[in-house]
LOVEX-266343 format. One record per atom (N, C-alpha, C): x, y, z; residue in three letters. Coordinates in steps of 0.001 Angstrom, whole numbers, padded with zeros to 6 digits, always signed. Example, Ala and Ser with C-alpha at 12.3 -4.5 7.8 and 13.67 -1.06 7.14 Angstrom:
+013190-005690+007800ALA +012300-004500+007800ALA +013200-003300+007800ALA +012850-002250+007080SER +013670-001060+007140SER +012900+000030+007870SER 
END
This chain:
-051998+064534-082804UNK -053677+064402-082946UNK -054254+062724-083102UNK -054429+062331-082764UNK -055004+061070-082517UNK -055651+060619-083881UNK -055247+059514-084703UNK -055798+058996-085790UNK -057499+058572-085378UNK -058145+058583-085741UNK -059549+058045-085912UNK -060075+057389-087161UNK -060791+056265-087282UNK -060798+055478-088260UNK -062675+055182-087690UNK -063606+055049-088628UNK -064590+054886-088279UNK -065077+054099-089363UNK -066056+052994-089323UNK -066584+052359-090080UNK -068127+052509-090366UNK -068891+052899-091521UNK -070265+053355-091380UNK -070729+052268-092034UNK -071680+051140-091623UNK -072167+050273-092420UNK -073610+050546-093106UNK -074188+051564-092747UNK -075180+052194-093321UNK -076371+051274-093095UNK -077176+050350-094072UNK -078357+049524-094121UNK -077574+048515-094220UNK -076326+047984-093617UNK -075959+046542-093891UNK -075297+046019-092956UNK -074807+045025-092733UNK -075415+043942-093521UNK -076762+042990-093313UNK -077013+042251-093953UNK -078618+041474-094009UNK -079183+041390-092962UNK -078384+040494-092174UNK -079075+040131-090804UNK -077778+040298-089523UNK -078473+040242-088340UNK -077536+040635-087397UNK -076169+039474-087025UNK -077071+038435-087752UNK -075821+037344-087346UNK -074583+037633-088231UNK -075065+037955-089447UNK -073698+038528-090385UNK -073243+039467-090005UNK -073602+040199-088826UNK -072861+041140-088659UNK -072097+040751-087272UNK -072363+039468-086578UNK -072051+039395-085355UNK -070899+038405-085882UNK -071013+037791-087324UNK -069866+036744-087669UNK -068685+037827-087973UNK -068951+038933-088448UNK -068224+039755-088929UNK -067026+040426-087580UNK -067587+040855-086416UNK -066942+041142-085320UNK -066015+039979-084773UNK -066156+038518-085296UNK -066047+037729-084868UNK -064549+037731-085651UNK -064828+037575-086859UNK -063755+037400-087982UNK -062356+038868-087332UNK -063173+040241-087064UNK -062361+041157-086345UNK -061417+040895-085214UNK -062140+039965-084536UNK -061658+039492-083249UNK -060235+038804-083273UNK -060269+038110-084535UNK -059210+037336-084402UNK -058034+037984-085054UNK -058085+039099-085625UNK -057148+040044-086138UNK -057127+041249-085356UNK -057563+041331-083943UNK -057666+042389-083112UNK -056234+042836-082715UNK -055145+042288-082906UNK -053901+042898-082312UNK -053152+043421-083233UNK -053893+043637-084490UNK -053043+044740-085573UNK -052978+045906-085557UNK -053854+046627-084621UNK -054197+047848-084174UNK -053492+047994-082737UNK -053080+049575-082107UNK -052528+049834-080966UNK -053729+050979-080833UNK -054522+050764-079662UNK -055518+051277-079239UNK -055096+052669-079045UNK -053850+052548-078417UNK -053131+054359-078136UNK -052683+055078-079369UNK -053152+054306-080697UNK -052593+055427-081697UNK -053756+055966-082825UNK -054633+054459-082505UNK -055994+055161-083722UNK -057260+054718-082363UNK -058214+055395-082835UNK -059592+055400-082180UNK -060482+054734-083298UNK -061403+053792-083174UNK -062043+052998-083581UNK -063225+053279-083715UNK -064184+053822-084358UNK -066000+053951-084175UNK -066443+052880-085355UNK -067430+052787-084569UNK -068208+051230-086025UNK -070220+051894-085821UNK -070303+052072-086745UNK -071584+052471-087375UNK -072799+051445-087706UNK -073012+051005-086742UNK -074073+049763-087328UNK -075805+050304-087887UNK -076653+049508-087898UNK -078007+049857-088118UNK -078003+049909-086647UNK -079520+051163-086355UNK -079586+051387-085495UNK -080380+050372-084336UNK -080951+049629-085168UNK -081677+048477-084001UNK -080561+047389-083608UNK -079530+047506-084063UNK -078753+046581-083763UNK -077387+047150-082874UNK -077542+048341-082468UNK -076331+049014-081772UNK -076303+048872-080294UNK -077508+048273-079700UNK -077341+047675-078120UNK -076752+046318-078404UNK -077581+045578-079116UNK -076888+043782-079502UNK -075236+044138-079523UNK -074828+044725-080190UNK -073370+044969-080931UNK -072511+045372-080389UNK -072613+046926-079223UNK -071623+047338-078807UNK -071051+046778-077349UNK -071404+045886-076891UNK -070691+044932-076387UNK -069315+044237-076788UNK -069839+043697-078250UNK -068991+042374-078830UNK -068237+043801-079387UNK -068295+044669-079934UNK -067480+046286-080418UNK -066340+046320-079252UNK -066777+046705-078241UNK -066134+047307-077154UNK -065153+046389-076737UNK -065367+044805-076792UNK -064245+043576-076342UNK -063317+043898-077242UNK -063315+044873-078718UNK -062027+044616-079398UNK -061775+045989-079515UNK -061837+047012-078427UNK -061191+047885-078496UNK -062211+049056-079506UNK -063294+048923-079955UNK -063956+049955-080990UNK -065344+050298-079765UNK -065627+051488-080393UNK -066979+052045-079708UNK -067804+052224-081114UNK -069351+052346-080473UNK -070296+051753-081320UNK -070615+053599-081537UNK -071455+053988-082956UNK -071700+055031-083094UNK -072749+055414-083601UNK -073889+055720-083741UNK -075134+056358-084246UNK -074849+056576-085499UNK -075758+056352-086747UNK -075596+056752-088401UNK -076147+057760-088042UNK -077079+058813-087098UNK -077780+059697-087339UNK -078584+059890-086088UNK -079015+061137-085824UNK -079473+061503-084545UNK -080578+062684-084715UNK -081834+062648-083841UNK -082652+063986-084006UNK -082063+065255-083806UNK -083071+066328-084583UNK -082962+067322-084279UNK -083450+067792-082946UNK -084315+067165-082701UNK -085625+067235-081359UNK -084637+066841-080132UNK -085523+066920-079273UNK -085637+066459-078033UNK -086689+065148-077863UNK -087160+064628-076709UNK -088157+063581-076857UNK -089382+064406-077024UNK -090346+063703-077860UNK -091671+064035-077862UNK -092062+063084-078934UNK -093111+063565-079883UNK -094071+062963-080649UNK -093317+063186-082166UNK -092523+062282-082179UNK -091655+062301-083462UNK -091098+060898-083748UNK -092557+060592-084366UNK -092644+059266-084828UNK -091359+058657-085766UNK -090459+057508-085516UNK -089324+057027-086636UNK -087775+057783-086095UNK -087834+058930-084714UNK -086624+059893-084638UNK -085968+058889-083171UNK -084830+059037-082961UNK -084060+058659-081975UNK -083375+060106-081488UNK -083618+060331-080128UNK -082723+061683-079666UNK -081309+061086-079296UNK -080961+062379-079122UNK -079238+062345-078617UNK -079686+061728-077227UNK -080651+061941-075864UNK -080875+062239-074939UNK -080401+060082-074764UNK -081540+059515-075970UNK -081622+058017-076001UNK -080528+057224-076184UNK -079541+058085-077215UNK -078277+057434-077288UNK -077512+057181-076342UNK -077441+058568-075447UNK -076172+058529-074228UNK -077277+057333-073122UNK -078429+057201-073125UNK -078884+056545-072123UNK -078663+054715-072618UNK -078463+054839-074198UNK -078266+053575-074150UNK -076783+053169-074017UNK -075956+054136-073909UNK -074512+053823-073964UNK -073546+054218-075206UNK -074341+054842-075815UNK -073487+055094-077464UNK -072978+056575-077035UNK -072052+057109-077330UNK -070992+058220-077151UNK -071031+058816-078392UNK -071121+058299-079459UNK -070869+058815-080883UNK -071920+058681-082059UNK -072269+059785-082891UNK -072994+059800-083728UNK -072607+060756-085242UNK -072972+059943-086255UNK -072702+060697-087726UNK -073930+061978-087729UNK -073643+063300-088325UNK -074144+064011-088053UNK -074356+064780-089695UNK -075073+064745-090679UNK -074814+065652-091747UNK -074352+064652-092680UNK -074230+063885-092699UNK -073875+062749-093960UNK -074492+062901-095405UNK -073833+062919-096120UNK -074107+063294-097475UNK -075417+062693-097880UNK -075731+061263-097623UNK -076837+060474-097903UNK -078336+061092-097010UNK -077741+061487-096414UNK -079082+062269-095226UNK -079458+063643-095961UNK -078255+064253-096208UNK -078296+065514-097021UNK -079029+065377-098269UNK -078378+064745-099147UNK -078988+064327-100728UNK -080735+063699-100418UNK -080473+062718-099751UNK -081606+061489-100139UNK -082842+062070-099268UNK -082436+062461-098057UNK -083639+062875-097169UNK -083696+064232-097052UNK -083390+065353-097575UNK -083558+067085-097974UNK -082567+067434-096921UNK -081935+066979-095616UNK -081795+067544-094325UNK -080832+069012-094907UNK -081221+070075-094081UNK -080254+071374-094629UNK -079328+071576-093987UNK -078766+072646-094351UNK -077439+073220-093311UNK -077768+073045-091992UNK -078678+073907-091845UNK -079728+074677-090445UNK -079931+073248-089615UNK -080645+072500-090847UNK -080746+071403-089577UNK -079798+070400-089218UNK -078984+070066-089630UNK -077670+069853-089268UNK -076982+070335-088183UNK -077017+071396-088251UNK -076674+072331-087031UNK -077782+071998-086030UNK -078989+072305-085864UNK -079789+071771-084744UNK -079426+070395-084350UNK -079056+069098-085134UNK -078324+068161-084384UNK -077503+068402-083788UNK -076410+069043-084461UNK -075359+069261-083636UNK -075346+070052-082287UNK -076241+070831-081946UNK -076762+071902-080604UNK -077136+070854-079837UNK -078306+069264-080258UNK -078569+068523-079386UNK -077427+067842-078827UNK -076419+067446-079725UNK -075481+066829-079326UNK -074439+067338-078413UNK -074344+068668-078469UNK -073467+069002-077677UNK -073895+069206-076519UNK -075356+069390-076260UNK -075939+069782-074855UNK -076168+068251-074173UNK -075878+067381-075021UNK -075768+065925-074023UNK -074467+065426-074199UNK -073391+066206-074449UNK -071983+065870-074423UNK -071950+064425-075203UNK -072671+064310-076445UNK -072307+063208-077427UNK -071606+063560-078483UNK -070208+062494-079153UNK -069236+062753-079475UNK -070220+062975-081017UNK -069387+064247-082197UNK -070092+063898-083457UNK -069066+063887-084371UNK -069182+063107-085190UNK -068515+063104-086457UNK -069520+063565-087653UNK -068832+065509-087794UNK -069570+065945-088997UNK -069311+066001-090039UNK -070231+065355-090912UNK -069862+064928-092473UNK -070394+066296-093395UNK -069238+066544-094192UNK -069573+067527-095555UNK -068872+066952-096506UNK -068770+068022-097692UNK -068334+067481-098779UNK -069002+068036-099745UNK -068266+067897-100990UNK -068967+068245-102465UNK -069544+067460-103473UNK -070658+067798-104230UNK -071148+067142-105080UNK -069958+067331-106585UNK -070045+065901-107491UNK -069304+066064-108469UNK -069308+067457-109083UNK -070291+067921-109470UNK -070511+068948-110350UNK -069884+070206-109620UNK -069860+070548-108604UNK -069563+071429-107442UNK -067842+071572-107182UNK -067249+070245-107532UNK -065638+070082-107640UNK -065401+070594-108920UNK -065977+070042-109956UNK -065923+070504-111762UNK -065954+072083-111779UNK -067045+072555-110796UNK -067149+073898-110941UNK -066097+075030-110374UNK -065196+073975-109474UNK -064169+074911-108832UNK -064561+075174-107324UNK -066305+074965-107156UNK -066986+075294-105593UNK -066334+074232-104777UNK -065294+073496-104313UNK -065034+072338-103269UNK -065176+072997-102029UNK -064219+074353-101886UNK -064359+075032-100563UNK -064984+075846-100125UNK -065585+076044-101348UNK -067080+076997-100989UNK -068213+076302-100150UNK -068061+075118-100777UNK -069608+074170-100367UNK -068626+073782-098624UNK -067745+073500-098629UNK -067363+072852-097463UNK -067542+074252-096507UNK -066824+075306-096880UNK -067234+076560-095623UNK -068567+076561-095504UNK -069678+076642-096402UNK -070866+076616-096007UNK -071552+075550-095244UNK -070984+074504-095543UNK -071503+073665-094501UNK -070721+073469-093265UNK -069729+073897-092861UNK -069129+073953-091823UNK -069843+075388-090889UNK -069854+076443-091928UNK -070164+077771-091337UNK -071777+077721-090299UNK -072654+077079-090580UNK -073776+076839-090314UNK -073394+075986-088729UNK -072810+075364-088594UNK -072592+074481-087648UNK -071776+075073-086322UNK -070642+076442-086650UNK -069792+076614-086093UNK -070393+077436-084750UNK -071282+078355-084953UNK -072085+078843-083500UNK -072215+078084-082673UNK -072949+076642-082912UNK -073302+075527-082245UNK -072328+075123-081455UNK -071089+075192-081957UNK -069871+074273-081366UNK -069438+074983-079857UNK -069523+074598-078803UNK -068960+075086-077598UNK -067545+074360-077428UNK -068046+073135-077604UNK -066845+072325-076997UNK -066287+071085-077978UNK -065101+072006-078982UNK -064931+071393-080258UNK -063850+069819-079571UNK -063673+069296-078410UNK -063074+068447-078122UNK -064037+067216-078527UNK -065239+067372-078441UNK -066411+066569-078984UNK -066714+066469-080553UNK -065978+066879-081351UNK -066041+067078-082834UNK -064869+066751-083604UNK -065501+065715-084393UNK -064642+065118-085467UNK -065089+065613-086741UNK -064229+066061-087729UNK -064908+066357-089137UNK -064432+065481-090172UNK -065440+064828-090800UNK -065225+063770-092115UNK -065559+064493-093669UNK -063986+064827-094516UNK -064692+065210-095345UNK -064570+064173-096734UNK -065857+064098-097180UNK -066376+062728-098055UNK -066772+063737-099491UNK -065868+063788-100235UNK -066479+064153-101327UNK -067244+063407-102340UNK -068635+063581-102113UNK -069651+062588-102528UNK -069558+062103-103910UNK -068964+062593-104588UNK -068578+061887-105753UNK -067528+060740-106168UNK -067267+060594-104671UNK -066229+059549-104297UNK -066383+058238-103225UNK -068039+058218-103024UNK -068899+057868-101957UNK -069474+056546-102714UNK -068637+055253-102360UNK -069299+054072-102950UNK -069192+053788-104838UNK -068187+054967-105200UNK -068349+055078-107137UNK -066977+053951-107195UNK -065720+053668-106291UNK -065185+053090-106478UNK -063963+054439-107238UNK -064445+055776-107264UNK -063692+056532-107664UNK -062664+057249-105900UNK -061954+057833-106014UNK -061009+058169-104986UNK -060469+059148-105202UNK -060322+060419-103998UNK -059627+061477-104295UNK -058239+061152-104067UNK -057050+061599-105101UNK -056030+061359-104793UNK -055800+061645-103705UNK -054614+061613-103198UNK -053905+061560-101698UNK -053411+063360-101795UNK -053420+063814-103141UNK -052712+065045-102911UNK -054295+065805-103074UNK -055171+065523-103670UNK -056386+066225-103953UNK -057059+066160-102256UNK -056885+065150-102116UNK -057464+064787-100287UNK -057147+065746-099234UNK -055725+066152-099447UNK -054813+066942-098478UNK -055018+068078-099026UNK -054720+068930-100084UNK -055066+070220-100299UNK -056403+070214-099657UNK -057987+069724-099957UNK -058953+070056-099674UNK -058945+070299-097840UNK -058517+069161-097451UNK -058202+069083-096158UNK -057663+070312-095470UNK -056545+070600-095739UNK -055555+071952-095501UNK -056504+073069-095238UNK -057603+073398-096742UNK -058061+074352-096682UNK -059134+074417-095390UNK -059723+073324-095303UNK -060687+073117-094307UNK -060081+073660-092815UNK -058658+072941-092610UNK -058024+073665-091382UNK -057965+074829-091261UNK -057181+075468-092432UNK -057167+076719-092572UNK -058132+077762-092497UNK -059333+077588-092866UNK -060732+078004-092349UNK -061282+077869-091364UNK -061001+077119-090492UNK -061473+076974-089074UNK -060303+077512-088481UNK -059115+077812-088427UNK -058361+078577-088075UNK -058423+080151-088245UNK -058931+080646-089368UNK -059653+082159-089468UNK -061043+082398-088648UNK -062081+081131-089110UNK -063179+081282-088435UNK -063337+081007-086778UNK -062546+080307-086159UNK -062839+079712-084877UNK -061187+080245-084048UNK -060487+079695-083946UNK -058742+080246-083638UNK -057911+078571-084257UNK -056650+079363-084293UNK -055627+078528-084665UNK -055647+077142-083537UNK -055921+077447-082555UNK -055768+076212-081686UNK -056874+075187-081843UNK -057748+075391-082452UNK -059108+074631-082634UNK -058406+073951-083947UNK -058113+074624-085150UNK -057865+074112-086248UNK -056270+073078-086088UNK -055798+073319-084822UNK -054712+072583-084928UNK -054555+071182-084241UNK -056244+071349-083381UNK -056165+070244-082626UNK -057763+068953-082960UNK -058525+069884-084133UNK -059346+069150-084484UNK -058819+067865-085420UNK -059751+066777-085349UNK -059539+065936-086135UNK -060150+065900-087939UNK -059469+065782-088600UNK -060060+065490-090127UNK -059942+064711-090709UNK -061334+063423-090999UNK -061100+062179-091704UNK -061353+062740-092951UNK -060775+061427-093969UNK -061429+061596-095576UNK -062143+060028-095437UNK -063022+060553-096519UNK -063991+059329-096704UNK -064562+059554-097941UNK -064300+058227-098816UNK -064682+058121-100115UNK -064081+057096-101013UNK -064441+055971-100680UNK -063605+054522-101585UNK -062738+054035-101020UNK -062367+054274-099526UNK -061132+054035-098755UNK -061315+052597-099008UNK -059873+052125-099103UNK -059570+050519-099360UNK -058494+050155-098657UNK -058198+048769-098116UNK -056745+048385-097766UNK -055729+049130-098516UNK -055751+048987-100145UNK -054787+049243-101182UNK -054161+050853-101004UNK -055285+051213-100916UNK -055061+053135-100880UNK -054912+053792-099661UNK -055035+053216-098717UNK -055133+053938-097518UNK -053859+054547-097100UNK -052471+053575-097391UNK -051451+053809-096646UNK -050912+055493-097298UNK -051143+055610-098594UNK -050963+056924-099282UNK -051602+058150-098608UNK -052942+057724-098323UNK -053731+058700-097459UNK -053211+059451-096192UNK -052792+058515-095442UNK -052616+058420-094261UNK -051521+059149-093673UNK -050464+059264-095086UNK -049592+059620-094851UNK -049331+061367-094859UNK -050281+061599-095432UNK -050540+063362-095630UNK -050890+063640-093839UNK -050445+064835-093582UNK -050405+065615-092337UNK -051851+066264-092292UNK -052751+066525-093006UNK -053808+066834-092849UNK -055026+065717-092561UNK -054873+064485-093243UNK -055660+063780-092977UNK -055338+062917-091646UNK -056240+062710-090888UNK -056591+061958-089341UNK -056904+060804-089111UNK -057568+060674-090324UNK -058074+059146-090369UNK -059064+059010-091620UNK -060134+057836-091238UNK -060847+057944-092634UNK -062266+057636-092036UNK -063306+057994-092778UNK -064678+057436-092334UNK -065026+056150-093729UNK -065181+055455-093452UNK -064977+053915-094277UNK -066596+053524-094436UNK -066592+053141-095916UNK -068277+052548-095858UNK -068008+051666-096481UNK -068096+050550-097825UNK -068136+049286-098129UNK -066864+048577-097469UNK -065933+049104-096984UNK -064469+048061-096841UNK -064643+048075-095741UNK -065690+048698-094602UNK -065815+048534-093548UNK -066796+047122-093124UNK -067451+046450-094369UNK -068232+045462-093877UNK -067218+043912-094223UNK -066069+044054-094394UNK -065039+043101-094738UNK -064519+042656-093458UNK -063733+041364-093394UNK -062686+041211-092554UNK -061462+042219-092804UNK -061353+042360-093862UNK -059883+042983-094285UNK -059773+044703-093824UNK -061219+045078-093112UNK -061103+046276-092652UNK -059826+046686-091726UNK -059703+045161-091032UNK -058662+045874-089786UNK -057536+045833-090508UNK -057194+045592-091998UNK -056421+046022-092528UNK -056025+047504-092965UNK -056955+047951-092883UNK -057089+049906-092981UNK -056526+050339-091983UNK -057235+049571-090807UNK -056854+050130-089215UNK -055391+050040-088887UNK -055010+048566-089124UNK -053667+048177-088835UNK -052752+048898-089538UNK -053463+049819-090579UNK -052089+050578-091492UNK -052320+052163-090892UNK -053296+052399-090130UNK -053590+053797-089785UNK -052301+053888-088372UNK -052916+052906-087424UNK -052347+052558-086198UNK -051683+051342-085752UNK -050647+050990-086366UNK -049885+049521-086359UNK -049741+049295-085113UNK -049870+048040-084399UNK -049473+047822-083260UNK -047977+047325-083470UNK -047500+047048-082190UNK -045919+046845-082556UNK -045906+045158-083174UNK -046793+044572-082888UNK -046869+043364-083928UNK -046750+043709-085549UNK -047454+044263-085742UNK -047073+044713-087111UNK -046232+045397-087509UNK -045394+046028-086514UNK -043783+046711-087069UNK -042828+045274-087167UNK -042930+044481-086103UNK -041817+043419-086619UNK -042348+041996-087251UNK -043995+042229-087598UNK -044292+041079-088141UNK -043660+040288-089697UNK -043480+041420-090438UNK -042540+041410-091793UNK -041590+040333-091632UNK -040886+040738-090837UNK -039029+040051-090136UNK -039776+038827-089940UNK -040481+038384-089210UNK -041091+037130-088894UNK -041531+036123-090138UNK -042853+036852-090650UNK -042823+036419-091872UNK -041850+035594-092897UNK -041186+036529-093353UNK -040057+036203-094209UNK -039507+034936-094171UNK -038894+035052-092759UNK -037958+033851-091931UNK -038941+032412-091825UNK -039987+032714-091475UNK -040934+030897-091163UNK -041123+030765-093124UNK -041507+031902-093910UNK -041733+031269-095109UNK -040172+030756-095790UNK -039226+031293-095969UNK -037896+031044-096108UNK -037751+029623-095603UNK -038108+028806-094625UNK -038178+027694-094023UNK -039401+026418-094237UNK -040097+027334-094961UNK -041251+026337-095531UNK -042051+026134-094830UNK -042642+026990-093628UNK -043569+026493-092630UNK -045185+026513-093437UNK -046270+025967-092738UNK -047079+026024-093581UNK -047981+027338-093331UNK -048825+027590-094194UNK -049660+028743-094031UNK -050595+028754-092043UNK -050940+027618-091917UNK -051609+027395-090375UNK -050552+027701-089517UNK -049178+026822-089437UNK -048506+027412-088429UNK -048181+028908-088447UNK -047772+029593-089565UNK -047545+031091-089763UNK -048809+031842-089139UNK -049787+031413-089400UNK -051169+032084-088843UNK -051232+032033-087016UNK -050812+030502-086685UNK -050698+030651-085117UNK -050067+031317-084771UNK -048677+031368-085185UNK -047372+031633-084540UNK -047843+033545-084310UNK -048602+033771-085318UNK -048691+035384-085658UNK -049633+035811-084393UNK -050223+034988-084504UNK -051859+035175-083415UNK -050921+035068-081706UNK -050320+034453-081502UNK -049589+033986-080103UNK -048522+035337-080238UNK -047861+035631-081197UNK -046955+036617-081054UNK -047692+038003-081002UNK -048827+038045-081161UNK -049668+039278-080922UNK -050146+039084-079808UNK -050588+038422-079097UNK -050894+038212-077868UNK -050080+038922-076728UNK -048625+037984-077272UNK -047430+038681-076525UNK -047368+039819-076712UNK -047128+040554-077989UNK -046681+042197-078196UNK -047698+043026-077634UNK -048850+042851-077428UNK -049790+043673-076998UNK -049991+043462-075328UNK -049419+042329-074546UNK -049040+042124-073337UNK -050795+041583-072591UNK -051240+041399-073476UNK -053018+041318-072793UNK -053049+039532-072374UNK -053585+039367-071712UNK -054229+038164-070829UNK -055116+037189-071716UNK -054780+036725-073000UNK -055876+036455-073563UNK -055993+034617-073704UNK -057273+034087-073633UNK -057444+032601-074087UNK -058547+032840-075407UNK -058222+031584-075838UNK -059691+031472-077116UNK -060597+031373-076557UNK -061601+031896-076657UNK -062821+031434-075957UNK -063758+029953-076416UNK -064179+029666-075279UNK -064611+028209-075742UNK -065376+027652-076989UNK -066165+028770-077421UNK -067123+028886-078598UNK -066376+029024-080203UNK -065124+028886-079845UNK -064537+028942-081034UNK -063570+027934-081240UNK -063750+026894-080108UNK -063152+025568-080226UNK -063862+024500-080386UNK -063133+023288-081239UNK -064296+022349-081690UNK -064022+021543-080400UNK -065308+021071-080176UNK -065668+019607-078214UNK -064674+018520-078768UNK -064113+018595-077573UNK -062937+017948-077309UNK -063176+016858-077725UNK -064188+016023-077709UNK -064682+014855-077680UNK -064743+014580-079762UNK -064536+015151-080261UNK -064199+015072-081734UNK -063163+014874-082237UNK -062160+014956-080859UNK -060794+014754-081521UNK -060050+013437-081325UNK -059526+013138-082248UNK -058668+011596-082042UNK -057832+011672-080876UNK -057910+010371-080409UNK -057048+010265-079355UNK -055413+009994-079859UNK -054190+010689-079397UNK -053010+010656-080066UNK -052637+008892-080567UNK -053173+008406-079660UNK -052725+006419-079557UNK -053335+005930-080985UNK -054345+006545-081562UNK -055122+006575-082698UNK -054705+006840-083764UNK -053603+007980-083938UNK -053578+008549-085271UNK -052475+007883-085846UNK -052598+007272-087133UNK -052107+006685-088038UNK -050946+007634-088877UNK -049834+007608-088092UNK -048544+008535-088794UNK -047224+008188-088835UNK -046381+008044-089613UNK -045177+007260-089390UNK -044339+008896-088950UNK -043114+008392-088606UNK -042637+009330-087877UNK -041737+010108-089009UNK -042039+011368-088878UNK -041170+012324-089714UNK -040949+013558-089310UNK -039557+013739-089092UNK -039038+015048-088640UNK -039506+016243-089127UNK -039993+016176-090406UNK -040166+017215-091021UNK -041568+017553-091196UNK -042448+016866-090283UNK -043947+017257-090105UNK -043644+018434-088960UNK -042744+018559-088336UNK -042598+019464-087425UNK -043065+021189-088001UNK -042491+020999-089223UNK -042632+022138-090040UNK -044056+022697-090283UNK -044968+021964-090254UNK -046344+021927-090580UNK -047291+021481-089197UNK -046562+021941-088371UNK -047168+021561-086924UNK -047762+022733-085713UNK -049021+022587-085697UNK -049235+023826-084823UNK -049470+023613-082987UNK -048541+023913-082505UNK -048375+023526-080991UNK -049994+024408-080099UNK -050654+024251-079782UNK -051540+024561-078532UNK -051218+024636-077494UNK -051534+025640-076640UNK -050880+025951-075070UNK -052451+025707-074706UNK -052564+024640-073994UNK -054125+024472-073282UNK -054020+025387-071872UNK -054969+025929-071815UNK -055216+026578-070144UNK -056021+026298-069556UNK -055697+025796-068741UNK -056545+025084-067229UNK -057438+023808-068363UNK -058109+023177-067335UNK -059174+021859-068045UNK -058149+020519-067722UNK -057020+020802-067422UNK -056349+019505-067176UNK -056843+018966-066045UNK -057135+017532-066691UNK -057681+016538-065293UNK -059411+017096-065051UNK -059737+017779-065556UNK -061020+018521-065088UNK -062310+017926-066160UNK -062873+019254-066325UNK -063977+018555-067497UNK -063497+017880-068724UNK -062290+018259-069388UNK -061847+017600-070562UNK -061495+016457-070181UNK -061063+015724-069296UNK -060577+014582-069035UNK -059187+014499-069298UNK -058275+013913-068286UNK -056974+014319-068147UNK -056472+013411-069688UNK -056972+012177-070049UNK -056749+011694-071083UNK -056448+012406-072209UNK -057842+013122-072341UNK -058004+013719-073448UNK -057214+014840-074037UNK -056711+015635-072567UNK -056063+016688-072507UNK -054241+016260-073131UNK -054005+014996-072646UNK -052659+014365-072897UNK -052809+014363-074533UNK 
END
């Protein structure tokens, strides 16, 4: 099963510019994960989906809606339909998130109706289930998960379009997290239920995410468990370090070889800037991508000092803190030959 990591932004961040800045921060680290190993979907606020989906796609991420209507087109103010998501080019949606169930009163039956609409339109669904704290303490975790799933099972005809996200409600945004053993036990029980209620084939192939205060610090132990196929991440997906979670789940070749390179360079006392530049270029080489820095990330060449004006005494040790930049094109053209030299 291919790992899948989702980032649910909810009604965050405060502005679209902040969202764009976050994606740009991710862009600088996009070489930490292997798209063949892990699928990544991001759930921004609905009104930003169209404006952000191209930027997300450019770094190998899909856009996912946080919700969808249980109805088709019609007089349903404030809703958006599965048809409209398909038309927008959005291929994923969450259904049944605990906040929709607890804060907006959505029932198991309504969740099932939404799954039906998505199946009819070919939308991929992350179906969220999970128990409240009092239900866990009463020993009803498996009972709740089975009930929430049972409402939807008759509606699902194409299981390749379904991912299940187990989110213990008591762990969402609280800082509390199920132990790897608790999460594994519960998700193994979900898989066993699907095996008996649907088929062993479906149970073995369906991906089951864990969600609930996942962080870069705890994700490694969680993803090591055989029945955890990824994460649905909330608050931690609003930070540049979200890429650390993705890179842990589906590390690129760069991430596998990088620790040895970093240790060697630190031993030689290279500067942090030199190490960061080397890591970026190594990532490009490891990925096989033909990548250039976008012009928007470069300072205008007119602001640079001419080499002849730099007042630096010869010092061979400066090489240890020097970043070498490769110029792609522009020599003798727009930027001027003298500046390029």
